C-alpha positions in Angstrom: 109.7 74.3 86.3 107.2 77.4 86.7 107.9 80.9 88.3 106.2 83.7 89.6 104.2 86.1 87.2 105.1 89.7 86.9 103.3 92.8 85.7 99.5 97.6 81.4 98.8 94.3 81.0 102.1 94.0 82.5 104.4 96.4 84.8 106.6 95.6 87.7 106.5 92.5 89.6 107.9 92.8 93.0 110.0 90.9 95.3 109.0 89.2 98.7 108.9 91.8 101.6 111.9 92.0 103.7 112.7 94.1 106.7 113.7 97.7 105.9 117.3 98.3 106.4 118.0 101.9 105.4 116.5 104.7 103.5 119.1 106.8 101.4 118.5 109.6 99.0 119.5 110.3 95.4 118.4 113.0 93.1 117.6 113.6 89.5 118.7 116.3 87.4 115.2 118.1 87.4 115.1 121.7 88.8 115.0 121.9 92.4 111.5 122.2 94.0 111.0 122.1 97.8 107.9 120.6 99.3 105.0 123.1 99.7 105.1 124.6 103.1 102.7 123.0 105.8 103.2 119.5 104.0 106.7 118.4 104.6 107.8 115.1 103.4 109.0 111.8 105.5 112.5 112.4 106.5 114.6 113.1 103.6 116.3 116.1 101.9 116.2 117.6 98.6 119.5 118.5 97.1 120.1 121.9 95.1 119.1 121.0 91.4 117.4 117.7 91.9 114.2 115.9 92.9 114.5 113.7 95.9 114.4 109.9 95.5 114.6 107.9 98.4 116.1 104.4 98.3 113.6 102.3 100.3 114.9 98.9 99.2 115.1 96.2 102.0 117.8 94.7 99.8 120.0 95.5 96.8 119.9 92.0 95.7 119.8 90.9 92.4 116.5 90.0 90.6 118.1 86.3 90.4 118.8 86.2 94.3 115.7 83.7 94.9 116.9 80.8 92.5 115.5 78.5 95.0 112.2 79.5 93.8 112.5 80.6 90.3 115.0 80.6 87.4 113.9 83.8 85.7 112.2 86.8 87.3 110.1 89.6 85.5 112.2 92.1 87.2 114.8 91.3 84.6 112.5 92.8 82.0 112.4 96.4 83.6 115.9 97.8 83.4 116.5 100.5 80.7 116.8 98.3 77.5 113.8 96.2 78.8 111.8 99.4 79.2 112.7 100.4 75.7 111.6 97.1 74.1 108.3 97.2 76.2 107.6 100.9 74.9 107.7 99.5 71.3 104.8 97.2 72.4 102.8 100.4 73.6 102.8 101.9 70.0 101.4 99.0 68.2 97.5 99.2 67.5 96.9 95.6 68.8 97.9 96.3 72.5 94.7 97.6 73.6 95.3 97.9 77.3 97.5 101.0 77.1 95.5 102.8 74.3 92.2 101.9 76.3 93.2 103.2 79.7 94.6 106.4 78.2 91.2 107.1 76.7 89.6 106.2 79.6 91.8 108.8 81.6 91.1 111.3 79.3 87.2 110.8 79.2 86.9 110.7 83.0 89.9 112.7 84.3 87.4 115.7 85.6 85.5 113.0 87.8 88.6 111.2 88.8 90.6 114.2 89.8 87.8 115.6 91.9 87.2 112.3 93.6 90.8 112.4 94.9 90.9 116.0 95.7 87.8 115.7 97.7 89.3 112.9 99.7 91.6 115.3 101.8 94.5 113.5 100.5 97.9 115.0 101.3 100.1 112.5 99.7 99.7 110.7 96.3 101.8 107.4 95.6 102.0 105.9 92.2 102.9 102.3 92.4 105.1 101.1 89.4 105.1 104.4 88.1 107.4 103.6 85.1 107.5 106.4 82.2 104.8 108.6 84.0 103.2 109.2 80.5 99.6 109.1 82.1 100.7 111.0 85.4 101.0 114.3 83.9 97.2 114.3 83.0 96.2 113.3 86.5 98.4 115.8 88.3 97.5 118.7 86.3 93.9 118.1 86.7 94.3 117.4 90.3 96.3 120.4 91.1 93.6 122.7 89.8 91.3 121.3 92.3 93.3 121.6 95.4 93.5 124.3 97.7 96.6 122.9 100.0 99.8 121.1 99.3 100.0 117.7 98.2 103.3 115.6 97.7 103.4 113.4 94.9 105.7 110.0 95.3 106.6 107.8 92.2 107.4 104.3 93.3 109.4 102.1 90.9 112.2 99.4 91.1 114.3 100.9 88.1 116.3 103.9 89.5 117.3 105.2 86.1 113.8 105.0 84.7 112.6 106.8 88.0 115.1 109.6 87.6 114.5 110.2 83.9 110.9 110.1 84.1 110.7 112.4 86.9 112.9 114.9 85.2 110.8 115.0 82.2 107.6 115.2 84.4 109.1 118.2 86.2 110.2 119.9 83.0 106.7 119.7 81.5 104.7 120.7 84.3 104.1 123.9 86.4 102.3 122.8 89.4 101.1 125.2 92.3 100.3 122.6 94.8 102.1 119.3 94.2 105.6 118.6 94.8 107.2 115.7 92.9 109.3 112.9 94.6 110.4 109.4 94.1 110.8 105.9 95.9 113.1 103.4 94.7 112.0 99.9 95.8 109.1 97.1 95.7 105.7 97.3 96.2 106.5 95.7 99.6 109.1 98.2 100.4 106.7 100.9 99.6 104.2 99.5 101.9 106.7 99.1 104.7 108.0 102.8 104.0 104.4 104.3 104.0 103.6 102.7 107.5 106.9 104.4 109.2 106.0 107.0 111.5 107.1 110.0 109.5 105.0 108.9 106.7 102.0 107.2 108.6 100.6 110.8 109.5 100.1 111.8 105.9 96.6 110.9 104.4 97.3 108.9 101.4 95.8 107.9 98.0 97.4 105.0 96.1 97.5 104.8 92.2 97.9 101.4 90.6 97.5 101.9 86.9 98.2 99.6 83.8 96.2 96.8 85.1 99.2 95.8 87.4 97.1 94.5 89.8 96.0 91.4 87.8 99.8 90.4 86.9 100.1 88.3 90.1 97.3 85.9 91.6 94.0 87.1 93.2 95.7 86.0 96.3 98.9 87.9 95.8 97.0 90.9 94.7 94.8 91.0 97.7 98.0 90.8 100.0 99.4 93.5 98.2 96.3 95.9 98.7 96.2 94.6 102.1 99.7 95.7 102.9 98.6 99.2 102.1 95.5 99.2 104.2 97.0 97.8 107.4 100.6 98.1 108.2 102.7 95.0 107.2 104.5 95.1 110.7 102.0 96.3 113.3 98.6 95.4 111.6 97.5 99.1 112.4 95.4 100.9 109.9 97.1 103.1 107.4 95.9 106.4 106.9 94.3 105.6 103.6 92.0 107.9 101.6 91.6 105.6 98.7 93.0 103.3 96.0 92.8 104.2 92.2 93.1 100.9 90.6 92.9 100.2 86.6 91.9 96.5 85.8 91.3 95.0 82.3 88.4 92.6 82.4 88.4 91.8 78.6 87.5 88.1 78.0 87.8 88.2 74.1 90.6 85.6 73.4 91.3 86.7 69.8 92.1 90.4 71.0 93.9 89.2 74.2 96.3 86.9 71.9 96.9 89.7 69.6 97.7 92.1 72.5 100.1 90.0 74.2 101.8 88.5 71.1 101.9 91.3 69.0 102.1 90.7 65.2 105.5 92.0 64.1 107.2 90.2 67.4 107.6 92.9 69.7 106.1 91.2 72.5 108.5 88.2 71.9 111.4 90.3 71.7 110.8 91.7 75.1 110.1 88.5 76.8 113.2 86.9 75.2 115.2 89.9 76.5 114.9 88.4 79.9 117.6 85.6 78.9 120.0 88.4 77.8 119.4 90.3 81.1 119.8 87.0 83.1 123.5 86.5 81.5 124.4 89.9 82.4 123.2 89.6 86.1 125.0 86.4 86.5 128.3 87.2 84.5 131.7 87.7 86.0 132.1 84.3 87.9 134.1 81.2 86.8 131.1 79.4 85.2 130.6 82.3 82.6 130.6 79.9 79.7 128.3 77.4 81.2 125.8 80.4 82.0 126.1 81.7 78.7 125.4 78.6 77.1 122.4 77.9 79.5 120.6 81.6 78.6 121.7 81.5 75.0 118.7 82.6 73.0 118.9 79.9 70.3 118.2 77.4 73.0 114.8 78.8 74.1 111.5 79.8 72.5 108.7 82.1 73.4 105.3 80.5 74.3 102.4 82.8 75.0 99.0 81.7 75.6 95.5 82.8 76.8 94.4 80.5 79.5 90.5 80.9 79.7 90.2 78.7 82.9 92.2 81.0 84.8 91.3 84.1 82.9 94.9 84.9 82.4 97.4 85.3 79.5 100.9 83.7 80.5 104.1 84.3 78.9 106.7 81.4 79.1 110.3 80.7 77.8 110.7 77.1 76.8 114.0 75.5 76.4 114.4 73.6 73.0 116.8 71.0 74.4 117.8 69.9 78.0 119.8 72.6 79.7 122.1 72.0 82.8 124.1 74.3 84.7 124.9 75.3 88.5 124.1 78.9 89.5 125.2 80.2 92.7 125.8 76.8 93.9 122.2 75.4 93.1 122.1 72.8 90.3 119.7 73.4 87.7 118.2 71.2 85.0 115.6 72.0 82.7 114.0 69.3 80.3 113.3 70.1 76.5 110.0 71.6 76.5 109.8 72.5 80.1 107.8 75.7 80.5 109.6 78.4 82.6 106.7 81.0 83.4 108.2 84.7 83.5 105.0 87.1 83.4 101.3 87.2 83.1 98.3 89.4 83.0 94.7 88.4 84.6 91.5 89.7 83.2 89.2 90.4 86.1 85.7 91.6 86.1 84.1 94.1 88.7 82.7 91.4 90.9 86.5 89.9 91.3 87.8 93.5 92.1 85.1 93.6 94.5 85.6 90.2 96.4 89.5 90.8 96.4 88.9 94.2 97.8 86.5 93.2 100.5 88.8 90.5 102.0 91.1 93.5 102.5 88.6 95.9 104.1 88.2 97.8 100.9 85.0 98.5 99.0 84.4 99.8 95.5 83.0 103.6 95.6 83.2 104.5 92.2 83.9 102.7 88.8 84.8 104.3 85.4 84.3 101.8 82.6 85.3 102.2 79.0 82.7 102.4 76.6 84.7 100.2 74.2 85.3 97.0 76.4 85.4 95.7 79.9 88.3 98.0 81.0 87.4 100.0 84.2 89.2 102.2 86.6 88.0 101.8 90.4 87.8 103.9 93.3 88.3 101.5 96.4 88.2 103.1 99.9 88.5 101.4 103.5 85.5 100.3 105.1 87.3 101.1 108.7 88.9 104.5 108.9 91.3 105.7 111.3 89.9 108.4 113.9 92.7 111.0 112.7 91.9 110.7 108.8 89.6 113.3 109.1 86.7 111.1 107.8 83.6 109.7 109.7 84.4 106.3 111.0 81.5 104.8 109.0 81.0 101.2 109.8 82.8 101.0 113.1 81.2 100.2 116.1 82.0 100.6 119.5 82.6 96.9 120.3 86.3 96.8 120.1 86.7 97.6 116.6 87.7 101.3 116.9 91.1 102.1 115.6 93.6 104.3 117.7 
């Protein structure tokens, strides 16, 4: 039984899109900061003493809600403890994606910030923002190049991580033009929220770092890109300035294996933590003992491998004996040695990015590549642009292709 992949090499995998039900607001404990005059924010309030975080989730269901299609979900790895275990991986010398991307951003930050500033962006949205370690450098460089207000939204599935990261980000920065806010939800929730009338009028740049784009299949990555280009419900073009996307294209099998199965066991501890998180999510019912046994770590082993044909590194959890249980009315049997896929990371070249993007009406306008290996940051822009975007409608004919 295989499951869907998740996301710096990794980062948050998101659930399937569902209709937005509500958007409520919580706050962090960072100092209060109102949105710069003239910019505004789509329908929420900032409470005294906090940074607004909008709950845009279409459902508050558990990461294990979709047991008809999967046994484990990589979202289980992204709670507070999972993030701590993941951060241990980032400190190792073998995990090159984090180090290389940080170096690349530092080396090319002037060009990247200048490109975003020139796009007339009024809203910057970071997908799967996580710890926001790289965010401060980008926002500082961008702030110095702006002459008008801009609002930054960090999108993440973990509310506790979102609150703490935004609070730390605010405490360490003195921005003149940029207000900081959060969105609590999945990628799909974010795409729908950004298409709402109160958000649709803003000219947006999307930031997708950590090679997270390649944590799903090419088709899924394209669909996610496309959901930010055109509104998921209506198909109308979004007011998109551009997409800043980082993707790892390394094909060195030895380097990749060391990065994703780190000597010292940090990678394995993190992936195996999914079992503990699953037990906790499913606890409290009459079948606790059976659930405990099913997800007991002694009944599982880690299996991670580079798969050159698909150009992906995949992480699996493998039962060491037959396991049977009933989860929320669903009978589950796993045979000994049956691999359960929990997350992976694709390694895509520039040609792959160009092909995936083109199918969604995007084209590569600029590329910043690491001098050390094939790891690049791409600036993608829509081929078709809305009339109200403030940008020439290059490539749009009068033959029925104009966008209202």
